N, C-alpha and C positions, 0 to 999 in steps of 0.2 A: 750270143749277146752278153755283154759284160756289165756288171753293176757299177763299174768305174765311169760309165757314161749313162746319165739319166736322160730319158726322152720324156718331156712333159708338155702339157698345154697350160698356157697362162690362164688363171682363173679370171683375171680382169680383161683378157683379150683372147677369146677362144680360138681365133684364127692364127694365133702365134704359136709356133712350135719352138720349145726351148731344148737346146742340146747343152747339157750341163756336165762339166768335168766333176768327178766325184771320187777323187783319189788324193785327198788332202794329206794323208800320211806320207805320200811320195811327191808332194807339191804338184800334184796333177800331171806328173810325167806320163807321156802318152805311149801306150803299148800298141802292138799290132792289132790286138782285139779291140782296143778303143778306137783306133782309126777305122776299123771295119764297121763298128757300130755307128760312127758319125757319117760314114759314107752311105750306109743303109738309110739313115734318117734323112739325109739330104735328097737322096733319090726318091724316097717315099713321099717327101714333101712336094717334089716336082710333079708327082702323079696324083696328088690329093688336092682337089680344088678347095677344100675346106681350110687348107693351110695356105696362108698368104705371105707369111714372113717367118724366117728362121732367126733364132737368137742363140748366140753362144755366151755362156756364163761359166765362171769358175767358182771357187769357194772363197771364203773370207781370207784376205791377205795373199791370195795366189790365183792367178788365172791358169797358167801352166808353166812349168819349168822346162818344157820342151820334150824332145824324144827321150824315151826310157833308155838309159845308158846300158842296161843289161842287154837290150836288143842290139845296140850298136856293137858291144863287145862280142856277142855271139856271132854276128856277121863277120866281124874283123878276124875272128878265130876260125873262120871257114864255114860258118853256117849260112843259111839262106836269108836274104833280106826280105823276100816276099814282095807282093805288090800292094800291100795295104796302104802304105804312105802315099805312093803315087796315085793310087785309085782315089784316095780321099782328096788330094789336091786337085785332081781333074774334076771330081764331083763339086768341089767348092768353087773352082773357077768357072764351071759350067752351070751352076745353080740358076734356075729360072725365076726363083722368088728372091726378094730382097733379103740380105743378110745383115743383121745388126749384132754387135757384140758389146759386152760389159766387162771391164777389167778392174780388178782391185788387187794391187800388189804386184807380184812377180809375173812378168810376161817374157819368157826367155826362148830364144830360138824360134821354133814354129809358133810358140806362144806370142811372139811379136809378128811374124810374117803373115799369120792367118788374117790379121786385120787389114792387110793390103787388099784383101779380097772382099772386105766388108763394106757395106754402103754407109754405115754410120757406126761409130764406136764411142762409147762413154767410158772414161777411166777416172779412177779416184786419184786424188792429189798425192797419194803415197805410192803410185804405180811406178814400175821401172821396166822399160823396154830395152832388151839387150839381145844381140845375136852373136854369140861367141864361136861362130863357125870356123873362122881361120885359126883361132886359138886352139881348136881341136883338130887342126890340120884338115878341115873340111871346107866346103864351099857353100854359098848361099843356095836356098831352096825356095819352093813355092812361087817361082818366077819373080822372086824379090829382086834379083839382079836386073830385071827389066822394069818392074813396076816402081820400085823405090826411086831410082833416078828420075823417072817421069814425074813423080809427084813432089819430090823434095829437092831435086837437083843433084848433080854428081857428088859434090863435096859432102853434103849431109848424108847421102846414101852410102858413100864410101866410109864415112865415120861410123855409121851404124853397122854396115855389113862386112867391112874389111878390117877397120881399126878395132871394131868391137866395143865402141863407146856406148855406154848406157844412156838412154834418153829418159828424162823425167816426163811426167804427164804433160807439163807445160811445153817442154821441148818437142814432144811428140805432136802436140796440137799445132805448134808453130811450123812443124815440118809437113803437116797435112796428113799425118798417119792416123790421127783420131779427130773426132768432131768436138767433144765436150769434156771438160774436167769438172768433177764434182767431189763430194765427200765420200769416204768409204761406205757410210751408211746409206747413201742415196744412189749408189751405182745401179743396183738391180732395179729399183723402182723407176729411175729415169730411163734406163735402157728399155724396160718393158713399156714405158709410156711412149717412147719414140716408135717402138714396134707396133703398138696399138694404133698410133696415128697413121702409120703406113698401111696397116691392115684394113683400116676404115676407108681407104681411098678406092676409087674404081680400079679393080685389079688389072684390067687390060690396058688402060691408059698408063698405069704405073709401070707395067711391064715394058711397054713401048718406050716410055721416057727413060727407064733404066737401061734398056738395050742401046738406045741412041747414045747415052752418055758413056757407057762402057765400051762400045764398039765391038768389033769382031773378036772372039776369044782365041782365034787361031794362033796369034803370036805368043800369047800367054801360055797356051797349052804346049806349043812347041818349046818354049823356054823351060817349062816344067820338066819336060823329057830331057832336054839338054843338061840341065842342072842335075837331074837324077843320075844320069850316066857318069858325070864327073864325081858326084857324091859317092856313088857306089864304088868307083875306082879308088877314091881317096880313103874310104873306109878300110880298104884292103892294104893300104900303104903302111910302111914301117913308121912313118912320122905320125900317122893317126894312132896306131897301136901304142906308141910311146906317150902320146898326149892323153889317151884314154887311161892308161895305167897310172899316169901322174895324177889325173883327175880323181880316180878311184882311191888313191892313197891320201887324199886331202882329209 
């Protein structure tokens, strides 16, 4: 377990499990150990009747800057990528309890695509959603290449995932990526209030309603694996190494 991910219970809503990024000095960049901790928390929630809702939160001014670049560089130079990222994405896409997220500030890479799997997302008006995959010679992940066009149309999805355009909170709401825009000070309280409302509902009826709306996860899980294969191959490419080296010299 890593202290860069905190697993908490809400004081105001005891049936809500909070998964909180806690690496502000690195803008909550996600390491392999952090992915494993989040996977374990989601799986534990599925097996714990007392947990009815999962909530993802970041720190002040930053949800997450995405994957830790040191892990990428290590893999690009011949190391092992490991299964932690894909295992987390599978656990997230397969989560049987509702998932709610609260964003304040930066949401980069998977810091953006994670919300495609959330049922409700609250973001502050200073938030920025951006996926610089292609700029790093990589490809979309988290089944974003499937889900984003479904919810926002091809051109908006292409602007986000391929062009690498940043979306403001207002643009993200218009695109259907998030549910609500609020002030930075209110993100956590409003996110937890939504989670508490969900946790207070009849759990079986809520589960069935959510499953009906989300549909079968098979296509999403298949796309996660497809993207992961392309992602791993691109990480080994000369163009990706050049992009990473340029990024690290900034």
